[in-house]
C-alpha positions in Angstrom: 1.1 -13.9 -16.5 0.4 -17.5 -15.6 -2.0 -18.3 -12.8 -0.6 -19.4 -9.4 -0.8 -23.0 -8.3 -4.3 -23.4 -6.8 -4.4 -23.3 -3.0 -4.8 -26.5 -1.1 -5.6 -26.6 2.6 -2.1 -25.5 3.6 -0.7 -24.0 6.7 -0.2 -25.6 10.1 -3.9 -26.3 10.6 -4.8 -29.0 8.1 -1.3 -28.7 6.6 -0.6 -30.9 3.5 2.6 -29.2 2.3 6.0 -30.6 3.3 7.8 -27.4 2.4 9.7 -25.7 5.1 10.7 -22.0 5.2 13.5 -20.5 7.3 13.2 -16.7 7.7 16.3 -15.1 9.2 16.6 -11.5 10.2 20.2 -10.2 10.5 21.5 -6.8 11.7 25.0 -5.5 11.1 26.7 -3.0 13.5 27.9 -0.6 10.7 27.3 0.2 7.1 30.7 -1.2 6.2 29.9 -4.5 7.9 26.5 -4.5 6.2 27.9 -4.0 2.7 30.4 -6.8 3.3 27.7 -9.1 4.6 25.5 -8.3 1.6 28.2 -9.3 -0.9 29.0 -12.6 0.8 25.4 -13.5 1.4 24.4 -12.8 -2.3 27.0 -15.3 -3.3 25.8 -17.8 -0.7 22.2 -17.4 -2.0 23.4 -18.1 -5.6 24.9 -21.4 -4.4 22.0 -22.3 -2.2 19.4 -21.7 -5.0 21.2 -24.4 -7.0 20.6 -27.1 -4.4 18.1 -29.7 -5.5 16.1 -29.5 -2.3 15.9 -25.6 -2.3 13.0 -24.0 -4.1 13.8 -20.4 -3.2 16.5 -18.3 -1.5 15.6 -14.6 -1.3 17.8 -12.0 0.2 16.4 -8.5 1.0 17.7 -5.3 2.7 15.5 -2.9 4.7 15.1 0.6 3.1 14.4 2.2 6.5 17.3 0.4 8.3 20.0 -0.5 5.7 22.0 -2.5 8.2 19.1 -4.9 8.5 18.6 -7.9 6.2 16.2 -10.7 5.8 17.1 -14.1 4.3 14.2 -16.4 3.3 15.0 -20.0 2.3 12.3 -22.4 1.1 13.0 -26.1 1.0 11.0 -29.0 -0.4 11.0 -30.6 3.1 12.8 -30.7 6.4 15.3 -33.3 5.2 16.4 -31.0 2.4 16.9 -28.2 4.9 18.9 -30.5 7.2 21.1 -31.6 4.3 21.7 -28.0 3.4 23.3 -27.4 6.8 25.9 -30.1 6.0 27.1 -28.4 2.8 30.5 -26.5 2.7 29.1 -23.2 1.4 26.6 -23.0 4.3 29.2 -23.5 6.9 31.7 -21.1 5.2 28.9 -18.4 5.0 28.2 -18.8 8.7 31.9 -18.5 9.6 32.9 -15.8 7.1 29.7 -13.7 6.9 27.3 -14.3 9.7 29.8 -14.6 12.6 32.0 -11.8 11.4 29.6 -9.1 10.3 26.3 -9.6 12.1 25.7 -8.3 15.6 26.0 -11.2 18.1 27.3 -13.4 15.4 24.0 -14.8 14.4 20.6 -13.8 13.1 17.1 -14.3 14.5 15.5 -17.2 12.7 11.8 -18.4 12.5 10.4 -21.6 11.0 7.4 -21.1 8.7 5.2 -23.0 6.3 4.6 -21.6 2.8 0.8 -21.1 2.3 0.7 -19.3 -1.1 1.9 -20.6 -3.5 0.9 -24.0 -2.0 3.2 -26.2 -4.1 7.0 -26.1 -4.6 6.8 -25.4 -8.3 5.0 -22.1 -7.5 8.0 -20.9 -5.6 10.8 -22.0 -7.9 12.9 -19.6 -9.9 12.6 -19.7 -13.7 14.9 -22.2 -15.5 18.5 -20.9 -15.9 18.2 -18.2 -13.3 20.8 -19.8 -10.9 23.3 -20.1 -13.8 23.2 -16.3 -14.4 26.2 -14.5 -12.9 25.2 -12.2 -10.0 26.5 -9.2 -11.9 24.8 -10.1 -15.3 22.8 -7.3 -17.0 19.1 -7.4 -17.0 17.6 -9.2 -20.0 15.2 -6.3 -20.6 18.0 -3.7 -20.3 16.9 -2.6 -16.9 19.1 -2.3 -13.9 16.7 -2.0 -11.0 16.3 -4.2 -7.9 12.9 -5.5 -7.0 10.9 -3.7 -4.3 9.4 -5.8 -1.5 6.7 -4.8 0.9 6.1 -7.1 3.9 2.8 -7.2 5.8 2.2 -9.1 9.0 -0.9 -10.0 11.1 -2.3 -12.3 13.7 -5.4 -14.2 12.6 -8.3 -14.7 15.1 -8.7 -18.2 16.5 -10.0 -20.8 14.0 -9.8 -18.4 11.0 -6.4 -19.4 9.6 -7.8 -21.5 6.8 -10.3 -18.9 5.8 -7.5 -16.2 5.8 -5.3 -18.4 3.6 -8.1 -18.9 1.1 -8.7 -15.1 0.9 -5.0 -14.7 0.3 -5.0 -17.2 -2.5 -7.8 -15.3 -4.3 -6.0 -12.0 -3.8 -2.7 -13.4 -5.0 -4.3 -14.5 -8.3 -5.9 -11.1 -8.8 -2.8 -9.1 -7.7 -0.6 -10.9 -10.2 -2.7 -9.5 -13.0 -1.9 -5.9 -11.9 0.9 -4.2 -13.8 4.3 -4.3 -12.1 3.4 -7.0 -9.5 6.0 -9.8 -9.5 5.0 -12.1 -6.6 2.5 -12.5 -3.7 3.8 -14.9 -1.1 2.1 -16.0 2.1 3.9 -17.7 5.1 2.5 -19.0 8.4 4.7 -19.2 11.5 5.1 -22.7 12.8 5.4 -21.8 16.5 2.3 -19.5 16.3 -0.2 -20.6 13.7 -2.1 -17.3 14.1 0.9 -15.4 12.8 1.1 -14.8 9.0 3.5 -12.9 6.8 2.4 -11.5 3.4 5.2 -10.6 1.0 4.4 -8.4 -2.0 7.1 -8.0 -4.6 7.1 -5.3 -7.3 9.1 -4.3 -10.3 9.2 -0.7 -9.3 7.9 1.7 -6.6 4.9 2.9 -8.6 3.6 -0.6 -8.8 3.3 -0.8 -5.1 1.2 2.4 -4.9 -1.0 1.2 -7.7 -1.7 -2.2 -6.1 -2.5 -0.7 -2.7 -5.0 1.6 -4.4 -6.4 -1.2 -6.6 -9.9 -2.8 -6.2 -8.3 -6.2 -5.6 -6.3 -5.0 -2.7 -9.1 -2.9 -1.2 -11.5 -5.8 -1.5 -9.0 -8.2 0.1 -8.1 -5.9 2.9 -11.8 -5.3 3.8 -12.4 -9.1 3.9 -9.4 -10.1 6.0 -9.8 -7.3 8.5 -12.7 -9.3 9.8 -10.4 -12.3 10.3 -7.3 -10.7 11.8 -6.9 -9.6 15.4 -7.7 -5.9 15.9 -8.8 -5.8 12.3 -5.4 -4.4 11.1 -2.7 -5.4 8.7 0.7 -4.2 9.7 2.3 -2.5 6.7 5.8 -3.4 7.8 9.2 -3.2 6.3 9.9 -2.0 2.7 12.9 -3.8 1.3 15.1 -3.9 -1.7 15.9 -7.3 -3.2 19.5 -8.3 -3.3 19.0 -11.8 -4.5 17.7 -12.5 -7.1 19.3 -9.3 -8.3 16.9 -8.1 -11.0 13.2 -7.5 -10.6 12.1 -9.8 -13.4 13.8 -12.7 -11.6 11.1 -12.4 -8.9 8.2 -13.0 -11.3 5.8 -15.7 -10.3 6.6 -18.6 -12.7 4.1 -21.2 -11.4 4.6 -24.6 -13.1 7.6 -23.6 -15.1 10.1 -25.6 -13.0 8.7 -29.1 -12.4 
């Protein structure tokens, strides 16, 4: 496993990255609507991931509430995200998927800054991924979707940079654990104290192993001194719908320049 791109002073406070993340939460009224939305959005993600200015477009579905989805798009900068909104496949997706199958006709979107990895190449998919058909078989003969665990927290005032550095250290250690695909950290633009930690696994057993590992226990004990109320919210558990196979979620720092 290659090491992640070293952390720079990222995040809103002392931010040096130009990357922009859009995280959208969508909820369908019925399972039928949810399944139709999932199909259309997976196709939309495949097209979006091919855009020059897009470094990542991940689509997940809640295990606890299967009518609830999260779409995470990462762009090299704000202009790339603005250009994306002018493309035909974006407007077709909003008309044919979002407006038709999501309650209220729109999702709830938040603007965020990627913190870990701190450079665009650390987020990019491996070469050739976006040319693989959505229904292609897994290269390793496996047919399972990635498992995603999302943690969230609010960091105490003035501690954001320290929290980000602890996350960078933890990310590098966690990627050495068997079955761990990615560790991504996002910071909310409107509230710099709000962070999201996204842990991606090849299988459910890998999640349990990481949460019991020395690296996770050490990281959790360190950051509990930095976060409000000393608690990390073990939030939603999700299944990855795009990319479709778990090995497509692997951290490939530096492979796509």
